[in-house]
N, C-alpha and C positions, 0 to 999 in steps of 0.2 A: 445750761441757761434757762435754757427755752423751756426745760421741763420744770425746773424749777420753780420758774415765771408761772409754770401753768399749775402747780401745786398752790402755790399760794394764790392764785385768782379763783382755784376751786374752795378752798376752805373760806374764802369772802361770801359765798355763796351756799353753803350746808348751812344747815340749822346749827347755831352756836351752841352745846350743850357747858355751857359755863353755868355753873351754880356755885354758890359762896357758902360760909358755913352758916348755921342758921341766927338770924339776927347779924351778920355782917354788912355794912353799908358798902356801896360800891358808889363812891364822889370818885370824882376826875384824880384824885390823887390815887386811889387807889389801882383803877385801870392805868396809872404811869407805872407804878411801881412793881404792879402783879407782871406786866409787860415787861420791863427791864430785869425783872429776876428772869421771865423766860428766856431772853436772850442770853443774860448770864449761863443759860442752862442747856446754850445753842438752840431752844425750842422755838424756833423763829416764826413757822408757823402758827403756833399756837398765840405767841406774841402778836401777829400780826390782827392774828382774829379778836385779837381783847381791845387791840387798839383802834380798830374798826368798829368795835360795839363801842366803844368808849367816844370816837367823833361821832356815832351818830346819836348818843344821849347829851356828849356836850360838845356840840357843833362851835363854841365861843372859845374852845381850847386849844391854843396855841402851840402848849407842849406836846397835846398828842400826837396832831399833825406833821410838830416838825420831828417827833421819835421817828414818825411812819418813814417820812422822808431817809432820817439815817439810817433804816433799815432796809430801805431799798439801795441805799447811798453805799453802805458797805458791802452789800450783795453786787453792785457794780450795775443795776439797775436803774443808770441815771434819769433816763424819762418819766419813768414814773417816781423816782424822788423829787424830780423838778414840779414835778405834780403835786404833791403833798408840801414841799417846801412855800412852795406858789400860795397854798393856802394855809401856811403858817402866817406867812406874810400877810396877806389880805388882812390878819385878826391881831399881828405886832409886826407893822410895817418900820419901827425903827430899832427892833433887837437885836444885839451886836450877832447874836449866834445864827439869826436865821440870815443876815446881809451876806455872813460869812461863806454860811451852807449854798446860798443861793449864788454866792461869786464861785465856790470849786465847784460846784455840778454844772453849772454851763460852763465854766473851764475844761471840766471833763467830755461835754457836749462839743467842745471844738468855739463854742458859741463865746471868742474870747473878748471882742468889744464890750459886749454884755457884761463879762465877768469884770471887766478894769471896774464900768462902771459901780459895783457893787463897792469891788475892794477900798476904789479911792473913797467910798464912804466912811472907812474904817480908818483911814491912816489916823487920823486925831483921837482914835478911842483907844483908851492906854492897854486896856487888856486884850486888843485885836491887833497892837500897833506893828506888832514884830511879822510877826504871820502874816498882814497885811502888805508890810512893806516884800517879805519872800516872795509872796505870791504876784504882787502889783507889776515888782521889778522884772520877773519872769514871763507875764503878760505882756508887757512892753517890749519884751525883747522878741517875742514870737509873733507882734503885729508890727515890728521893726521902727518901732518909739524909742529908738534906741540912746538918743540923747537924753529922753524923758527918765530912763531906766538910768543910766551913768548918774545924773543929779541925784535923783533918790537916794542912788546906794554909798554913792560917793556923801552926800549929807549924813546919812545915816552913820557909817564908817569913822565919821570925825567924832561920832558920839563914844561908839564902843566898836572893837573890832568883831565879826563874827563869820565863820569861813562860809556860810550860806550865802554872803553877801559876795562876800572875794569871789567865790565859783561863777557867780553870776555875771559880775565885773569883767571877771576873764571872758565869759561867753559872750558880754555886748561890745569888749574890745577886739575879739576876733571878728567879730561879724562888722565891727568898724575898720577891719584890717590894720589895724592897731597890733603888731606881733609883739612889740616888746612889753605895751604893759598888760596886753592879753595874757600872755606867758609871767609875767611879774606876778598878776594876781591869783592865777591857778596854781604857780607854786606857794603861793603866801595861805593858800587854803587848804593844800598839800600837806605843808609843814604843820597847820595848827591839825590837822587831823589826824596826824600822826604821833603828835603829843599826846594826843588823847585816846590813842588806840581803837580811833573811827576809823575801818577798813574800809568797810563798806563807800563810806563817802572819798576817802582818800582813793579808791578802785575808778570812781566816778570822775573827779578829777582829773586825777591821770590820762582816763579815757579820752577825755576831752583836752588833753595837751597834746594827746598824738593827731586827735582831726587840727588843730591849730596846726603843729608841726608838716601836716600832712596835704592840708592846704598852702602850704608855702612851699612844696613839692621839698621839702625836708624828710624824705622815705625812711630811711634809716633811723633818725632821731623819733620819727612816729613807732615804727614797730617795736624800739626800746622803750619806749613809754606802755605800749600794750602789755609788754612781759609784766613791766611793773604795777601796770594795773590789772592784770590777771594772777599776780603773786600778791595781792591786797585782796582780791577778792573774782571769784570766779563767777562771770556774769558774761549772758551773751553777748551786751555790746564790743566786750574787750575782745572776744571772737571774732567777731563782724569785722572790728577795723582791720584786724589781724589780716582775715582773709582778703578784702578792699586790697590791700597793699600788696599782698602775696600773688593778689590776682592781676592787678596791675602788671607786676614782675612776669608774669608770664608762668609762674608758678601754682599752676592751676591744681593740682593731685593736692598741696599742701593748702590751698583756698580752700578746697572742696571739705577738707578735713577741719577745718576750724571753722565754716558754714553747718556743716554739720553738730559738732559741739555747739555752737549756737544755738542751732533749732531747740537740740534736746532740753535747754535753759529758758527759752526765750517764750513769750506771755504775747509778744506782738508780732504780726507780720515780717519784720523786716529780715528776719534770717532764710524765710520759704522767698523773698522776693529776690534776696541775693544767690540763691543757691538757684532760683529760676533762670536770672540772668547768664551765670555761670555757665550753666548747660546750657543754654541758648550761644551763647560765645563761640563754645565747644561743638558745638554738632549735635546734641541729644536733644533736637526740638522737642520730640514728644514729651519726654521728662521735662524739659523745661515749661511746656503750655500745661500739664499736670498742676506744677507749681504755683504758676502766674494764675493758673483759673481758680486755684484754694483760695488764694489771697482776693482774686478780684471778687468772691462771691462772700468775702468775708465783711458784715454789717457793723460791728462793735469798732468806732473810732478813736473810744476814750484812752485809747495808749497814748494816743499823738501829743496828748497835754506835758508828757515828759520828754519829746524831743525839739528841736527847731525844725517842725515842718507841719503842713497841713494839709487841706484835704486837695486840692490845686496840686503841688506838688507830689504828694499821692497818687494823684491820675496820672503825672507825667510817667510817676515810676511805674505804674501799673501798665500803662498803655503803650509807652516805649518798648518794653520787651514785648509785648505782644504783636505791633505792628512787624520786629523786626523776626519773631517767631513765623509767624504767616507768610513773610516774606522767603524767609529760608524756605519754607514749605512748598510755596511755591515753584521756588528752583528746584528743588527736588523732584516735583513732579515733571519740571520740563523734561530732565535727563532719566525719568524712568521709563524702563524697557517694559512692555506691556506683553500679556501674553493672548491678546485675537482683539477683536472688534468692541466687544465689550468694556475689555479693559480700559481701550483704546479711548471711547467715549468719556470713562470715568476719569483719567486721567486728566481730559479736556476739560471735567469739569469742577474737578478739585483745582487745578491750577488757575481757574478763572475763580469759584470760592477763597481760596486762598488770596488771593490780588486784592477781593475784594476785600474783604477781612482785612488784611493789611494799610488799605488804604482806609476803612470804617475807624482804625485805633491810632492811626498816624492826624484824622482830624481831630479826635478827642484831644491827642497827645498836643497837637500845637493850640487848640483852644484851651487848655489847660494851660498851657506857656504862657500863653497872652495875658490870661488873667494874673498867673505870677509876677509877670512884669508890670501888670496894671498895678498890682497891689505892693509893688516893691517900690515901684516909680517915688523918686522924691526921698526915698527912706532907706532903701538899699542900692545904690545905683545898680553895683556889677552885679547884683544877683535880678536885677529888672532887666539892664542890658543883657545877660547871659540867657535869659529867660525869651525876650524877645527875639533873640538871634534861633533858637531852638523852633520859635514858630514860624521863622522865616525861611526856614534853609529851603534851594531851591529856586527861592526869590534873591538873587543876587544882589542887586541895587541895597535892598532892604537889608540883606545878611552882612552886608559889608560895612554898612553904616553902624548898626550895634555891634559884632564883633571888632570893628577896629574902636571901639570907643572903650569894649573891656581890655582890649589889648595893649593902650596908652594908660589906662588906670594900672592894670598889673605889672607893668613894667617898670613902674614908678617904683611897684614895692620888688620886686625879685625880675630879674635876667632868667632864672630858671623856668618862666613862664613863655618864651621866646620862640621855643618849637613848636610849642600847641599853636601858639597863632600860625606859625607859619603852616602848620598842619591844616587848620580851619579854612585859613584865605584860600591855598592852595587847591584845595579840594573841592570850595566851590567856585573857582575862581579856572579849573583845570590849569593851574600853573605850575607846568611840570619841575623848574628850574626850584621852585621854592619847596614844593616837596623835596626835591634830593635835598635842599638846605635842612631841610627838617628833621631827615633822617637821619641825616648825619651829627645832629648835633644831640636828640635821644640819648640817654643813658639807658645804655644793654641791660645793666643790671637791675635796673627799677624801673622802667618805662616800657616792657616788652610789647604793649597794647596798645599805646600809639604808633610803634612801629611797623607792627601788622598793618596796623588802618594806613597808615602813609605808603608802605607800599603794595597795598592792594589798589588804592587808587595812582600809584605811579603804575603798576600793571595795567591798569584800566585804559590809563591816556596810552599804553605803547601796544594796545588790540589792534591786532592786523598783521604786530610785527611777531614774526617767529625769530625773534634775534636770542642770541645766548643769555646777553643781558638780560632780557623778560624772563625767560626760565631760571635764571638764576635767582632772579627776585624771587618767584614761584616758590624755586627749591627752601631758599630761605624761608617766608610764611610758614611753608607746609612744617618744617623743620621747630617754627615757634608755637604754632597750633594746627595741627591737623585739620581739626573741627572747622576750622573758618573758610576754607575754601570752595565747596559744593555751596552752600548757602549763599555764596556770594556771586555764583558761576564761574569760576576760576578752577580753571584745568590742571592736573597734575603731569609735567612730564615722565612718563615713564618710558625705559628700556623694556621690549618685550623679548624674553627668552622663551618658546614654546618647543615642550618635547613627549613623544609617546603621539597616540595618534590622533590627537587635536590638531586643526589643521591654524596654522599660525595665521593667515590671510584673516579667516574668519573671526580668531580669537581676537586680531586687532581691530577688527570692522565695529565688533560690537562693544569695543573698550572705546573707542571713539565716539558711538552714539551717547556713552553714557559721559562723554565731556573728557577724557583723558587726550594727552596729546602722546601719541604713541612714536616710539622710533626702533629701528631693530639692531641699530648698532649705537654703542656712548659716545658720549663727547659731545660739545655743542651745548652744554647744559642739559642733558640729560643726565640725571647723577642716580637716582633711584631705578632701581630693576624690581620688574616684575617676572617672576618665573613661573611658569605654569608647567604644570604636568597632567595632559588629556590622555584617559587609557577608554575602551571600550565604553562602560558603563560607568566609570565614577573621576573627579578630576581634583584635583589639588593645589593653590597656586602662593605664593610667598612673595610679599612687599621686602627689598631689602632695602636699609638707607645705603649711604654713600659710600660708607667702613664696609659695607657685605652684611649686616648684622640684621636679623629678622623683626622688621616692626610687626607688619600683620601677618596672618593664614587664615586660609578656610582649604575646606574641603565639601566635594559633596557627592551627590550619585546620582545620574543620570543613563536613560537608554541608550546609545550607540548617538554616536554627534552626529546634533541634528538642531536644527534654532532652537528647540528649547532650552538643551544641552548649552550653545552658547551662550543665551541670554541669563540662564541662571548663573551658570560660571562669571560672566561680566557684573552681573548684580550682585553677588556674591563680595567683590572686591570694592563695588562701590559702595556697597552700604558701610563694608568696614574700613576702610583705609582714609573716609571724612570725616571719620569721628576722633577725637581726642578721647586716648584711652587712659583713663584717671589708673 
């Protein structure tokens, strides 16, 4: 994109070899149609040079200014398009095409309230009425003016049915948490699309329907609609929705497969955010950081127009994972065995640096959450209260105020929300009984991730206890997601079996330094077995699950057993077993 822009700007600055046939008059109309002919031939640089020359000669021509804007708009250079459209607006402020183009461009630049002002001017202009209703109702939804969107669309639906209106109504009612009406209008739009074999539209509507089911905790139905959506058209969003459901269920390899399919089709950053979050949750922190940083450095936000998000929600989606990644990397450095004085200093430095970065991104996340809360206040209360609760985590009175408002609202809609709020309140209040109740109510088939988080906080509250109950919770958590423990400072209990020249005592001591709880005999919650075979110049190890199957293994070469030998062996185990293996 930058390359093409540089070409366009360069052409403007170069001398223009524009020669007409002898005697040909170059009036405003000539420049307009000559440029259009160049555009039709995809000779965009030449078209732009013509239009700029024409603008210099005919500064009062709104058509030439508007055509420049449209050329930039089609190339997704929205800031340049807006500048050109403003020039056209200065000449013909009441022309319908200019008003509509201004609205469309501002919407792509996420200046939604300004865009609404332009679309509202076109509602009573017959030639733009339907397009204005389409775009205006969507933007009312985007800025949470839901009642205005609903009234506008219902009024239009009384005159004539249109599936565009029906799908937007479905989305509006979804944000109003009216499950029945939302589903009714989505199904109406899908039925109409199928009659006309409008497969792309049907795919979008089925995707939206899957999101509705997901938001009401109906995971099986949600997954079924993603299948129908992808059958209608193979789109990135369908794979993203499937990946999110599978990730929630702890089916991480299947989720990764869906996210990678989405990435191959996606022209938004959403698939890369999903992959970054997935890799963070499963312990692949460097990979996660690469994905999220790639998105963090992206500047084009025009894709947001088509999604129910904004810049502040997007900031939460970026800075939340970055906070968690750096927190995990600090935990890694805490347990990493060093190879000397300089490496020890580096470990201290990195641990401090990662904690500072985690704090930095947490503050940006909280600030964005407060803004999302403010923007939704009085318009979409549940979204507002939820965002405020994210900003207030760690401040128990404020957090409880907002999470209890959310809980009361959602439990009026569905009892399936109950364990989620038990987890939220139990985590914040360190309420062991509430967390135990939550973990018993989550559905293991679909809700593995909240089970993992609940187990984590139960284990945290049992800290200091070397009980069999605590070890069994750690074992269950590890079986659900082996990449979770290390980054949250949790220890896997293992039974150690050493053979060969290696010292059992030394192996045990080095493993305990990296955070394992090590026993030399089974029982009492020690279910995983670590077998180490150490010879004079090499070593190998195997981690066995409770059924005796090999989960992970590694080997290496070192000089005769000494400090480096045991350090490298322990770090080989540490670096492998605390990752989820896709």
